[in-house]
Backbone as ProteinMPNN parsed JSONL, in Angstrom:
{"seq_chain_A": "MIYCFFVNFLVAQSGVYGQIIDTDIDQGAMGVNILLLKDDKFITGTATDFYGNYSLKAEPGIYTIKIIALGYSDQIIEGITIPANKQVQVDFTVNEYSIDLPHIIGNYGVTIPIIHLDETTSGTKISGETIREHPQKSINAISLTTAGLSGIHY", "coords_chain_A": {"N_chain_A": [[-51.042, 25.922, 83.582], [-49.727, 24.238, 80.86], [-50.151, 21.21, 79.329], [-48.525, 18.994, 77.272], [-49.143, 16.357, 75.247], [-47.645, 13.737, 73.675], [-48.34, 11.544, 71.21], [-47.426, 8.526, 70.04], [-47.921, 6.877, 67.163], [-48.177, 3.594, 66.298], [-47.149, 2.388, 63.436], [-47.679, -0.076, 61.209], [-45.424, -1.704, 59.042], [-45.074, -2.638, 55.656], [-43.7, -5.635, 54.296], [-41.244, -8.285, 53.902], [-40.016, -11.206, 55.496], [-37.874, -13.725, 56.9], [-36.215, -16.941, 57.153], [-33.259, -18.578, 56.125], [-32.32, -21.792, 55.713], [-29.607, -23.978, 55.824], [-29.624, -27.08, 54.593], [-27.702, -29.053, 54.683], [-26.262, -28.751, 57.028], [-28.191, -28.223, 58.81], [-28.706, -25.648, 59.87], [-28.951, -22.03, 60.109], [-28.215, -20.196, 57.147], [-25.615, -18.121, 56.695], [-24.96, -14.888, 55.283], [-26.263, -15.024, 52.833], [-27.524, -13.62, 49.877], [-30.436, -11.715, 49.444], [-32.748, -10.797, 47.128], [-35.222, -8.505, 46.211], [-37.568, -8.308, 43.764], [-39.518, -6.56, 41.354], [-41.552, -6.796, 38.657], [-39.321, -7.754, 37.246], [-37.401, -5.911, 37.983], [-34.942, -4.632, 40.152], [-35.725, -3.979, 43.476], [-35.119, -3.861, 46.282], [-32.672, -5.126, 48.616], [-30.896, -7.479, 50.735], [-28.723, -9.142, 53.091], [-28.456, -12.307, 54.715], [-28.3, -12.728, 58.293], [-26.109, -13.95, 60.923], [-27.569, -16.141, 61.781], [-29.1, -16.824, 59.618], [-31.321, -15.262, 59.174], [-33.473, -12.809, 57.662], [-34.806, -9.597, 56.626], [-36.936, -7.459, 54.876], [-38.169, -4.289, 53.902], [-41.004, -3.17, 52.096], [-43.166, -1.712, 49.64], [-46.71, -2.338, 49.385], [-47.6, -5.018, 47.187], [-46.98, -7.25, 44.378], [-44.371, -9.491, 44.259], [-41.113, -10.827, 43.339], [-38.825, -13.031, 44.793], [-35.405, -13.492, 44.951], [-32.753, -15.592, 45.75], [-29.308, -15.621, 46.313], [-26.189, -17.102, 46.672], [-22.801, -17.796, 47.225], [-21.672, -20.991, 46.525], [-24.127, -22.17, 46.857], [-27.156, -23.246, 45.265], [-28.932, -20.988, 43.173], [-32.138, -19.574, 43.927], [-35.509, -18.891, 43.058], [-38.543, -17.357, 43.842], [-41.661, -16.649, 42.728], [-44.455, -14.36, 42.553], [-45.093, -13.439, 45.142], [-47.172, -12.007, 47.392], [-47.361, -8.985, 49.0], [-49.192, -7.571, 51.388], [-50.779, -4.451, 52.411], [-49.425, -2.914, 55.274], [-48.549, -5.298, 56.455], [-46.422, -8.027, 57.37], [-44.862, -10.505, 55.556], [-44.008, -13.875, 55.818], [-41.382, -15.676, 54.441], [-39.672, -18.491, 54.043], [-36.663, -20.253, 53.23], [-34.977, -23.194, 52.087], [-31.707, -24.316, 51.577], [-29.063, -26.031, 49.876], [-25.68, -27.04, 49.637], [-23.823, -27.019, 46.599], [-21.731, -28.665, 44.218], [-19.271, -28.251, 41.692], [-18.137, -30.076, 39.009], [-15.023, -29.866, 37.766], [-13.229, -29.85, 34.67], [-10.398, -31.984, 33.956], [-7.194, -30.598, 33.698], [-4.696, -30.812, 31.448], [-1.288, -30.53, 31.443], [0.945, -28.786, 29.234], [4.063, -29.388, 28.334], [5.666, -28.191, 26.491], [5.436, -25.491, 26.514], [5.864, -22.126, 25.623], [7.153, -19.198, 27.0], [6.256, -15.878, 26.769], [8.439, -13.123, 26.059], [7.699, -10.507, 26.563], [5.16, -9.333, 28.596], [2.144, -8.005, 28.162], [0.315, -7.132, 30.071], [1.703, -6.588, 32.365], [3.3, -4.224, 34.476], [5.837, -3.896, 35.286], [9.361, -4.425, 34.772], [11.838, -6.88, 33.956], [15.083, -8.348, 34.083], [17.279, -10.816, 32.946], [20.377, -12.061, 33.862], [22.946, -13.821, 32.534], [25.135, -16.526, 33.527], [27.425, -16.509, 31.967], [27.609, -13.809, 31.168], [28.138, -12.642, 33.626], [30.626, -13.787, 34.197], [32.162, -12.595, 32.187], [32.124, -9.953, 32.884], [33.954, -7.114, 34.032], [33.901, -6.338, 36.702], [33.338, -8.116, 39.674], [31.586, -7.856, 41.69], [28.306, -8.123, 42.97], [26.748, -5.865, 43.25], [27.941, -4.041, 41.48], [27.51, -5.348, 39.064], [24.72, -5.317, 39.007], [24.23, -2.661, 38.472], [24.466, -2.432, 35.77], [22.081, -3.151, 34.788], [19.103, -1.967, 33.473], [17.119, 0.373, 35.187], [17.776, -0.409, 37.75], [19.316, 0.686, 40.727], [21.114, -0.319, 42.398], [21.86, -2.892, 44.805], [20.526, -3.521, 47.903], [21.389, -4.757, 51.026]], "CA_chain_A": [[-50.051, 25.035, 83.056], [-50.132, 23.58, 79.625], [-49.576, 19.876, 79.179], [-48.459, 18.498, 75.891], [-49.064, 14.906, 75.148], [-47.201, 13.254, 72.369], [-48.826, 10.197, 70.984], [-46.745, 7.828, 68.948], [-48.749, 5.873, 66.523], [-47.424, 2.458, 65.791], [-47.569, 2.156, 62.065], [-47.111, -1.324, 60.704], [-44.773, -1.546, 57.752], [-45.183, -3.786, 54.762], [-42.406, -6.214, 53.976], [-41.078, -9.725, 53.894], [-38.956, -11.645, 56.385], [-37.8, -15.177, 56.948], [-34.946, -17.562, 57.497], [-32.723, -19.491, 55.136], [-31.693, -22.915, 56.414], [-28.724, -24.863, 55.069], [-30.061, -28.437, 54.947], [-26.551, -29.922, 54.917], [-25.825, -28.636, 58.426], [-29.4, -27.956, 59.582], [-28.543, -24.366, 60.558], [-29.155, -20.874, 59.261], [-27.151, -19.912, 56.177], [-25.172, -16.738, 56.864], [-24.405, -14.177, 54.131], [-26.996, -15.266, 51.589], [-28.111, -12.392, 49.345], [-31.861, -11.769, 49.169], [-33.127, -9.712, 46.223], [-36.661, -8.34, 46.016], [-37.764, -7.806, 42.403], [-40.895, -6.297, 40.921], [-41.509, -6.701, 37.194], [-37.919, -8.021, 36.881], [-36.546, -4.779, 38.359], [-34.471, -4.695, 41.534], [-36.361, -3.019, 44.384], [-34.269, -3.762, 47.462], [-31.999, -6.378, 48.922], [-30.194, -7.586, 52.011], [-28.026, -10.414, 53.284], [-28.871, -12.947, 55.958], [-27.413, -12.561, 59.431], [-25.389, -15.144, 61.371], [-28.524, -17.232, 61.967], [-29.844, -17.033, 58.388], [-32.524, -14.434, 59.163], [-33.468, -11.612, 56.827], [-36.016, -8.79, 56.672], [-36.954, -6.396, 53.87], [-39.359, -3.447, 53.855], [-41.438, -2.952, 50.722], [-44.525, -1.229, 49.419], [-47.609, -3.439, 49.027], [-47.547, -5.397, 45.782], [-46.617, -8.629, 44.056], [-42.924, -9.474, 44.084], [-40.315, -12.033, 43.154], [-37.651, -13.069, 45.666], [-34.305, -14.296, 44.413], [-31.663, -15.743, 46.705], [-28.035, -15.915, 45.663], [-25.087, -17.269, 47.615], [-21.689, -18.58, 46.724], [-21.693, -22.361, 47.033], [-25.494, -22.661, 46.908], [-27.932, -23.047, 44.04], [-29.831, -19.839, 43.217], [-33.555, -19.921, 43.987], [-36.43, -17.799, 42.745], [-39.956, -17.582, 44.146], [-42.44, -15.584, 42.1], [-45.846, -14.192, 42.965], [-45.244, -13.214, 46.584], [-48.013, -10.831, 47.614], [-47.131, -8.262, 50.254], [-50.327, -6.674, 51.606], [-50.507, -3.211, 53.146], [-49.236, -2.99, 56.724], [-48.355, -6.688, 56.881], [-45.138, -8.684, 57.126], [-45.067, -11.842, 55.016], [-42.873, -14.75, 56.105], [-40.978, -16.571, 53.356], [-38.473, -19.226, 54.442], [-36.025, -21.036, 52.179], [-33.944, -24.164, 52.443], [-30.681, -24.401, 50.544], [-28.0, -27.008, 50.116], [-24.483, -26.73, 48.866], [-23.621, -27.776, 45.375], [-20.346, -28.665, 43.765], [-19.099, -28.251, 40.249], [-17.044, -30.922, 38.548], [-14.189, -29.164, 36.802], [-12.496, -30.784, 33.818], [-8.978, -32.106, 34.237], [-6.352, -29.793, 32.823], [-3.454, -31.521, 31.176], [-0.224, -29.562, 31.18], [1.728, -28.877, 28.009], [5.417, -29.068, 28.758], [6.345, -27.459, 25.436], [4.923, -24.129, 26.564], [6.85, -21.051, 25.533], [6.757, -18.037, 27.789], [6.621, -14.678, 26.017], [9.416, -12.228, 26.681], [6.977, -9.311, 27.001], [3.797, -9.535, 29.066], [1.507, -6.705, 27.986], [-0.449, -6.733, 31.248], [2.594, -6.309, 33.494], [3.825, -2.861, 34.444], [7.226, -3.909, 35.731], [10.244, -5.125, 33.84], [12.846, -7.717, 34.594], [16.198, -8.715, 33.224], [18.036, -11.975, 33.387], [21.812, -11.978, 33.552], [23.453, -15.192, 32.489], [26.437, -16.784, 34.155], [28.458, -16.089, 31.002], [27.723, -12.352, 31.268], [28.796, -12.342, 34.906], [32.045, -14.169, 34.071], [32.836, -11.656, 31.295], [32.087, -8.597, 33.444], [35.208, -6.825, 34.736], [33.629, -6.276, 38.14], [32.723, -9.359, 40.162], [30.65, -7.489, 42.753], [26.899, -8.191, 42.558], [26.263, -4.498, 43.184], [28.451, -3.446, 40.241], [26.821, -6.001, 37.945], [23.325, -4.876, 38.993], [24.156, -1.315, 37.911], [24.389, -2.541, 34.316], [20.707, -3.49, 34.471], [18.257, -0.771, 33.396], [16.139, 0.553, 36.243], [18.319, -0.744, 39.072], [20.319, 1.635, 41.226], [21.976, -1.05, 43.304], [21.211, -3.897, 45.644], [20.707, -3.207, 49.319], [21.32, -5.98, 51.821]], "C_chain_A": [[-50.595, 24.349, 81.815], [-49.405, 22.246, 79.547], [-49.618, 19.476, 77.707], [-48.302, 16.99, 75.939], [-48.657, 14.54, 73.728], [-47.642, 11.8, 72.243], [-48.066, 9.623, 69.796], [-47.691, 6.778, 68.4], [-47.837, 4.788, 65.971], [-47.97, 2.136, 64.408], [-46.888, 0.888, 61.583], [-46.533, -1.065, 59.32], [-44.955, -2.813, 56.942], [-43.796, -4.323, 54.486], [-42.438, -7.725, 54.003], [-39.91, -10.073, 54.811], [-38.915, -13.165, 56.347], [-36.429, -15.661, 57.355], [-34.544, -18.505, 56.376], [-31.917, -20.548, 55.875], [-30.845, -23.712, 55.433], [-29.053, -26.289, 55.499], [-28.893, -29.385, 55.2], [-26.095, -29.904, 56.373], [-26.987, -28.351, 59.378], [-29.259, -26.712, 60.464], [-28.812, -23.247, 59.572], [-27.944, -20.625, 58.369], [-26.809, -18.428, 56.243], [-24.674, -16.168, 55.538], [-25.079, -14.458, 52.808], [-27.648, -13.956, 51.156], [-29.565, -12.62, 48.983], [-32.191, -10.555, 48.309], [-34.64, -9.687, 46.083], [-36.845, -7.642, 44.674], [-39.244, -7.572, 42.149], [-40.833, -6.019, 39.428], [-40.07, -6.812, 36.685], [-36.983, -6.84, 37.146], [-36.203, -4.892, 39.834], [-35.134, -3.598, 42.354], [-35.48, -2.786, 45.609], [-33.613, -5.119, 47.705], [-31.323, -6.321, 50.273], [-29.428, -8.906, 52.014], [-28.46, -10.992, 54.626], [-27.836, -12.722, 57.057], [-26.766, -13.904, 59.794], [-26.3, -16.369, 61.472], [-29.371, -17.514, 60.722], [-31.121, -16.22, 58.283], [-32.357, -13.24, 58.236], [-34.787, -10.874, 56.995], [-35.879, -7.66, 55.653], [-38.255, -5.605, 53.978], [-39.702, -3.204, 52.39], [-42.856, -2.401, 50.699], [-45.418, -2.437, 49.118], [-47.534, -3.732, 47.526], [-47.197, -6.862, 45.628], [-45.155, -8.629, 43.618], [-42.375, -10.854, 43.752], [-39.141, -11.934, 44.109], [-36.628, -13.99, 45.02], [-33.231, -14.378, 45.487], [-30.426, -16.227, 45.953], [-26.976, -16.039, 46.739], [-24.026, -18.148, 46.983], [-21.721, -19.961, 47.358], [-23.081, -22.966, 47.141], [-26.159, -22.434, 45.555], [-28.83, -21.833, 44.22], [-31.271, -20.341, 43.255], [-34.382, -18.684, 43.692], [-37.836, -18.236, 43.132], [-40.714, -16.377, 43.604], [-43.833, -15.505, 42.712], [-46.05, -14.027, 44.447], [-46.011, -11.904, 46.775], [-47.721, -10.253, 48.991], [-48.289, -7.292, 50.428], [-49.904, -5.433, 52.4], [-50.418, -3.493, 54.64], [-49.095, -4.413, 57.253], [-46.927, -7.12, 56.542], [-45.435, -10.107, 56.675], [-43.815, -12.671, 55.294], [-42.631, -15.683, 54.928], [-39.65, -17.196, 53.769], [-37.96, -20.044, 53.256], [-35.162, -22.122, 52.812], [-32.987, -24.247, 51.268], [-29.737, -25.543, 50.885], [-26.857, -26.703, 49.171], [-24.448, -27.573, 47.611], [-22.15, -27.71, 45.009], [-20.33, -28.73, 42.25], [-17.928, -29.163, 39.929], [-16.277, -30.17, 37.471], [-13.449, -30.179, 35.943], [-11.031, -30.837, 34.239], [-8.196, -31.293, 33.226], [-5.031, -30.518, 32.67], [-2.406, -30.501, 30.759], [0.485, -29.836, 29.866], [3.137, -28.443, 28.353], [6.213, -28.347, 27.685], [5.907, -26.005, 25.391], [6.074, -23.133, 26.44], [6.302, -19.847, 26.285], [7.181, -16.793, 27.031], [7.597, -13.799, 26.796], [8.711, -11.007, 27.253], [5.557, -9.717, 27.385], [3.115, -8.173, 29.035], [0.76, -6.221, 29.223], [0.408, -6.453, 32.472], [3.186, -4.917, 33.355], [5.261, -2.783, 34.939], [8.074, -4.653, 34.71], [11.25, -5.938, 34.629], [13.919, -8.078, 33.588], [16.883, -9.92, 33.816], [19.479, -11.785, 32.951], [22.361, -13.394, 33.63], [24.794, -15.302, 33.208], [27.582, -16.346, 33.268], [28.68, -14.583, 31.085], [28.439, -11.962, 32.552], [30.277, -12.671, 34.822], [32.814, -13.166, 33.221], [32.899, -10.243, 31.852], [33.364, -8.33, 34.218], [35.037, -6.746, 36.252], [32.954, -7.569, 38.57], [31.718, -9.1, 41.291], [29.214, -7.54, 42.209], [26.305, -6.8, 42.413], [26.705, -3.839, 41.883], [27.749, -4.053, 39.03], [25.381, -5.531, 37.855], [23.181, -3.492, 38.385], [24.112, -1.334, 36.381], [22.973, -2.878, 33.856], [19.845, -2.223, 34.529], [17.253, -0.753, 34.533], [16.63, 0.218, 37.623], [19.37, 0.291, 39.477], [21.242, 0.965, 42.213], [21.156, -2.052, 44.109], [21.545, -3.563, 47.092], [20.491, -4.466, 50.133], [20.637, -5.706, 53.124]], "O_chain_A": [[-51.756, 23.945, 81.747], [-48.183, 22.181, 79.687], [-50.631, 19.617, 77.023], [-47.418, 16.453, 76.607], [-49.25, 14.978, 72.742], [-47.334, 10.959, 73.087], [-48.075, 10.18, 68.698], [-48.182, 5.911, 69.123], [-46.861, 5.057, 65.272], [-49.1, 1.674, 64.25], [-45.661, 0.801, 61.557], [-47.091, -0.301, 58.532], [-44.985, -3.918, 57.483], [-42.826, -3.567, 54.445], [-43.491, -8.353, 54.11], [-38.933, -9.328, 54.894], [-39.823, -13.808, 55.82], [-35.594, -14.895, 57.836], [-35.391, -19.149, 55.756], [-30.953, -20.236, 56.574], [-31.303, -24.075, 54.35], [-28.792, -26.668, 56.641], [-29.064, -30.411, 55.858], [-25.605, -30.907, 56.891], [-26.799, -28.25, 60.59], [-29.637, -26.715, 61.636], [-28.894, -23.469, 58.364], [-26.8, -20.818, 58.782], [-27.626, -17.581, 55.884], [-24.038, -16.875, 54.756], [-24.516, -14.155, 51.756], [-28.256, -13.263, 51.971], [-29.9, -13.589, 48.302], [-31.945, -9.418, 48.712], [-35.268, -10.723, 45.862], [-36.35, -6.535, 44.464], [-40.104, -8.29, 42.66], [-40.135, -5.105, 38.99], [-39.654, -6.06, 35.804], [-35.887, -6.783, 36.588], [-37.058, -5.207, 40.662], [-35.109, -2.428, 41.974], [-35.139, -1.647, 45.93], [-33.962, -6.12, 47.078], [-31.192, -5.257, 50.878], [-29.485, -9.678, 51.058], [-28.791, -10.255, 55.555], [-26.649, -12.549, 56.782], [-26.875, -14.874, 59.044], [-25.854, -17.498, 61.272], [-30.267, -18.357, 60.767], [-31.93, -16.462, 57.388], [-31.254, -12.727, 58.048], [-35.773, -11.452, 57.452], [-34.846, -6.994, 55.578], [-39.326, -6.193, 54.128], [-38.816, -3.053, 51.549], [-43.635, -2.608, 51.629], [-44.923, -3.459, 48.643], [-47.422, -2.821, 46.706], [-47.125, -7.612, 46.601], [-44.754, -7.874, 42.732], [-43.052, -11.876, 43.863], [-38.524, -10.875, 44.228], [-36.938, -15.105, 44.602], [-32.842, -13.364, 46.066], [-30.49, -17.104, 45.092], [-26.872, -15.183, 47.617], [-24.33, -19.12, 46.293], [-21.79, -20.089, 48.581], [-23.218, -24.142, 47.477], [-25.771, -21.543, 44.799], [-29.427, -21.652, 45.282], [-31.59, -21.39, 42.695], [-33.996, -17.567, 44.038], [-38.27, -19.338, 42.797], [-40.442, -15.235, 43.974], [-44.32, -16.464, 43.311], [-47.087, -14.435, 44.971], [-45.553, -10.836, 46.369], [-47.82, -10.94, 50.007], [-48.375, -6.297, 49.708], [-48.819, -5.384, 52.978], [-51.24, -4.223, 55.195], [-49.484, -4.694, 58.387], [-46.319, -6.653, 55.579], [-46.176, -10.831, 57.34], [-42.697, -12.225, 55.036], [-43.534, -16.385, 54.473], [-38.628, -16.513, 53.836], [-38.732, -20.469, 52.397], [-34.681, -21.975, 53.935], [-33.404, -24.247, 50.109], [-29.633, -25.962, 52.038], [-27.043, -26.184, 48.071], [-24.971, -28.686, 47.567], [-21.424, -26.814, 45.439], [-21.273, -29.211, 41.621], [-16.852, -29.034, 40.514], [-16.81, -29.874, 36.401], [-13.08, -31.249, 36.426], [-10.491, -29.882, 34.798], [-8.505, -31.304, 32.034], [-4.34, -30.799, 33.649], [-2.617, -29.712, 29.838], [0.606, -30.985, 29.442], [3.383, -27.27, 28.632], [7.34, -27.926, 27.946], [5.995, -25.358, 24.347], [7.118, -23.286, 27.074], [5.114, -19.535, 26.2], [8.354, -16.661, 26.679], [7.574, -13.748, 28.026], [9.088, -10.52, 28.319], [4.846, -10.355, 26.61], [3.475, -7.282, 29.805], [0.59, -5.015, 29.403], [-0.128, -6.11, 33.526], [3.53, -4.484, 32.256], [5.835, -1.696, 35.0], [7.56, -5.414, 33.891], [11.475, -5.704, 35.816], [13.674, -8.106, 32.382], [17.046, -10.03, 35.031], [19.757, -11.397, 31.816], [22.252, -14.07, 34.654], [25.479, -14.309, 33.457], [28.602, -15.864, 33.76], [29.824, -14.128, 31.073], [29.26, -11.045, 32.552], [31.105, -11.911, 35.324], [33.987, -12.903, 33.489], [33.654, -9.415, 31.343], [33.826, -9.187, 34.971], [35.965, -7.067, 36.995], [32.07, -8.06, 37.868], [31.077, -10.03, 41.782], [28.948, -7.053, 41.11], [25.455, -6.574, 41.552], [25.912, -3.144, 41.247], [27.431, -3.343, 38.076], [24.858, -5.36, 36.754], [22.127, -3.168, 37.837], [23.749, -0.33, 35.768], [22.7, -2.888, 32.656], [19.865, -1.498, 35.524], [16.606, -1.763, 34.808], [15.952, 0.536, 38.599], [20.198, 0.709, 38.668], [22.083, 1.634, 42.814], [19.925, -2.046, 44.083], [22.705, -3.352, 47.447], [19.498, -5.167, 49.939], [20.479, -6.613, 53.941]]}, "name": "protein", "num_of_chains": 1, "seq": "MIYCFFVNFLVAQSGVYGQIIDTDIDQGAMGVNILLLKDDKFITGTATDFYGNYSLKAEPGIYTIKIIALGYSDQIIEGITIPANKQVQVDFTVNEYSIDLPHIIGNYGVTIPIIHLDETTSGTKISGETIREHPQKSINAISLTTAGLSGIHY"}
């Protein structure tokens, strides 16, 4: 009888992991984008889970981590060394920021152009005078005088 033994070698992988905490609520920040850069070039990225945890695999080297999330200030940490066969823990804290938008004052003398170049549909307005002068008083008959309409269905 021949016995075959398979040996699995546990090979440690290099990478970075951590947690991003929202200091406003003292909980993990979900959906924050984590970018791993080397020499200002994107290497890999991920997003945090429900609890603010993340993990990235990477070759040994010196990296920059950038975190980006809507509603939070971007953060960059440079000079993170990832040694061979080691996981480096890098945690972040973030807090929400707000932007003060300027007040917009309406101009009531605004004219609306007849043709909107970015619209692919057309529309027609029929005045009350046109309806009064039309021999047919049915809305369906009047709608047939409008280009592109084949009638009104109730």
